[in-house]
C-alpha positions, -999 to +999 in steps of 0.1 A: -695+166-274-715+182-242-741+207-246-740+240-220-768+248-206-755+277-177-758+313-191-719+316-181-714+284-196-731+299-229-713+327-229-682+314-232-691+285-259-707+318-275-675+337-273-653+306-291-678+302-322-672+339-326-634+339-324-638+311-343-658+315-371-649+351-381-610+349-370-610+370-343-574+377-330-558+391-293-592+377-275-596+345-259-632+334-252-626+339-217-615+378-223-641+382-249-664+414-232-702+396-232-718+435-231-695+449-266-719+459-292-709+432-319-715+458-348-710+487-330-674+476-320-663+451-338-678+457-373-700+420-375-724+422-405-755+400-410-735+376-430-713+368-397-741+366-371-760+339-397-725+327-398-724+321-361-760+313-358-758+286-378-731+267-356-746+276-326-778+265-342-759+224-347-744+225-313-774+237-292-800+218-310-820+250-315-837+271-341-823+316-345-855+333-359-834+355-382-865+384-375-843+380-341-808+386-354-813+429-350-817+422-313-786+401-305-761+427-303-736+413-277-725+376-267-744+377-234-775+392-254-770+357-278-761+334-247-795+344-224-817+335-259-800+303-263-807+300-227-842+308-233-848+282-264-829+256-242-856+261-217-885+258-236 
């Protein structure tokens, strides 16, 4: 499996993981609004985020710092976080 490195591609991959892992319905990776607040508007909790982070860590070969979880409130922010880790 190839690893996406462009932020737009990462956004789609993060949305795919969210939809698959959290069993979200009526949304596709391309229709998933990247700026929607995952906690307030979708109801994702810390365990959901940890699950998504583990899948993304494996896919991208990066590490999510648990202290950063509270800042990862949108798909776009998660994608930017991943992109920054890939560049360093």
